[in-house]
C-alpha positions in Angstrom: 50.8 83.2 38.3 50.3 81.8 41.7 53.4 79.7 41.3 55.6 82.7 40.6 54.2 84.6 43.6 55.1 81.6 45.9 58.6 81.5 44.4 59.1 85.2 45.0 57.9 84.9 48.6 60.2 81.9 49.1 63.2 83.8 47.7 62.4 86.8 49.9 62.1 84.6 53.0 65.4 82.9 52.1 67.2 86.3 51.6 65.8 87.8 54.9 66.4 84.6 56.8 70.0 84.3 55.7 70.5 88.0 56.7 69.2 87.3 60.1 71.5 84.3 60.5 74.6 86.1 59.3 73.7 89.1 61.4 73.4 86.9 64.5 76.8 85.4 63.9 78.4 88.8 63.1 77.0 90.4 66.3 78.7 87.7 68.4 82.0 88.5 66.7 81.8 92.3 67.3 80.2 92.4 70.8 82.8 92.3 73.5 82.7 89.3 75.7 83.5 89.6 79.4 86.8 88.1 80.4 86.6 86.5 83.8 89.4 86.3 86.3 91.7 89.0 84.8 90.6 91.8 87.1 92.4 90.4 90.1 95.2 92.7 91.2 98.2 90.9 92.4 100.2 92.1 95.4 103.8 92.9 94.6 105.0 89.7 96.3 102.6 87.6 94.3 103.6 89.3 91.0 107.3 88.8 91.8 106.7 85.1 92.8 104.9 84.5 89.5 107.5 86.4 87.5 110.4 84.5 89.0 108.6 81.2 88.6 107.9 81.9 84.9 111.5 83.0 84.2 112.8 79.9 86.0 110.6 77.5 84.1 110.9 79.1 80.6 114.6 79.9 80.8 115.7 76.9 82.9 117.7 79.1 85.3 120.4 77.6 87.3 120.4 78.2 91.1 123.2 80.8 90.7 121.1 82.7 88.0 118.1 82.5 90.3 120.1 84.2 93.1 121.3 86.8 90.7 117.8 87.4 89.4 116.5 87.9 92.9 119.3 90.4 93.6 118.5 92.3 90.4 114.8 92.4 91.4 115.7 93.6 95.0 118.0 96.4 93.6 115.3 97.5 91.1 112.6 97.5 93.8 114.8 99.6 96.1 115.5 102.1 93.4 111.9 102.3 92.4 110.8 102.9 96.0 113.4 105.6 96.5 112.3 107.4 93.3 108.7 107.1 94.3 109.4 108.5 97.8 111.3 111.4 96.2 108.5 112.2 93.9 106.0 112.0 96.7 108.0 114.5 98.7 108.3 116.8 95.7 104.5 116.7 95.2 104.0 117.4 98.9 106.1 120.5 98.8 104.4 121.7 95.6 101.0 121.2 97.3 102.1 123.0 100.5 103.3 125.9 98.4 99.9 126.1 96.7 98.1 126.1 100.1 100.4 128.8 101.4 99.7 131.0 98.4 96.0 130.5 98.6 96.0 131.3 102.4 97.9 134.5 101.8 95.2 135.8 99.5 92.3 135.1 101.8 91.0 137.1 104.7 90.5 135.4 108.2 86.9 134.3 107.6 87.8 132.8 104.2 90.9 131.1 105.7 88.8 129.3 108.4 86.3 128.1 105.7 89.3 127.1 103.5 90.7 125.0 106.4 87.3 123.2 106.8 87.3 122.6 103.0 90.8 121.1 103.1 89.9 118.9 106.1 86.9 117.6 104.2 89.0 116.8 101.1 91.6 115.1 103.3 88.9 112.9 104.9 87.5 112.0 101.5 91.0 111.2 100.2 91.8 108.9 103.2 88.5 107.1 102.7 89.3 106.5 99.0 92.7 105.2 100.0 91.2 102.8 102.5 88.7 101.5 99.9 91.5 100.8 97.5 93.3 98.6 100.0 
């Protein structure tokens, strides 16, 4: 009888031990591992330099193709910036319209407090913009 109890205890230890080992390996598969070095934000110039270098090496671009590629990237950048500026102006006019409507519904005391509030928001926004740079 003693031998069967030892055998049962051995099998239980073997089952639980293998569960612990398998669980340890499985947890390493499912827990996200931090990736180092990918959080660096490239400047537009660095991105372009890397992009051109990659295209040049992988596609074996000729000097003429390289010139054409740079022209295409210049044109695309100019169009992008023009569109971005146009959107920024449209958003600014929408924001100004909102402010004008809010001002029109407030009395003088509320308007002065509203101006203080807007200045505080503007300062906070500028600080956030500086922190991003």
